N, C-alpha and C positions, 0 to 999 in steps of 0.2 A: 847451823840457826835452820830451825822447821820453819818449813813456809805451811803453817796451819793460820786460817782465819779464826778471830775471838768470838765473833759472833755468829758467823754460817758453820763452823767447821770445816769450810773448804781445805781440803788439803792433795798434795801431789799424787794422782794416779799414773798406772802405768798402761803403755798400749803399745801400738805398731806403727811405723811408717809404714805406707803401701806404694811400693813402686807401680808404674804403668805396666806391668808384668804380675803385678800381685806379687812381688814377694816383701817378706816380711820381715823388719829389722826395730829392736825394740827402743824404745822413747820415752822421754817420761812427758806429760801436760802440767804444766806448772798453773796453779791459782794467781791471779790478779793482785798482789798483794802489796799491801800499803803502810806504812806507819801514818799514823792520824790523831793529832789532837782533839780532844772532845774539852770543851767547857761542861762542868758539871755545876748545875745553879744552886742544889741544896747545900751540898759541900763547898761551892764557890773555891773550886780548882779546877785545872786541868788533869786529863789521865790522859796517857799515850796507849793506843792500843792498835796491833797488827789485825787490819780487816782487810777484806777485799773487796771489790770495787761495789760488789753488790750489799756488801755488811754496812757500806755507807751509805747507800740508796735505803737501806732499811734503817738506819739510822735518823735520818733525814725526815724520813715519812712517820714513824713512831716516836722519833725521841728517843734520846741516850738515859734517859730514866726509866724507860718501859720494856729494855732490854736487858737480858739478861745475858752475861757476857762471863769470859773466862778469865780470871784473875790469875796472870803468871807473871 
């Protein structure tokens, strides 16, 4: 299962943990992804999207009909 937001296209990125002695160890930064149901008024049905927390806030602000999303 890929962790990619269908609204903002946020995905897992790679980086380093840094200790106090500045030793680097590899790690992943995971996006805050949730499955969320949204009601489409014109089509009168629910759709389920995989969205990040920022994507949910964007939908609340602009509306689901005004946002383009990747249908997968």
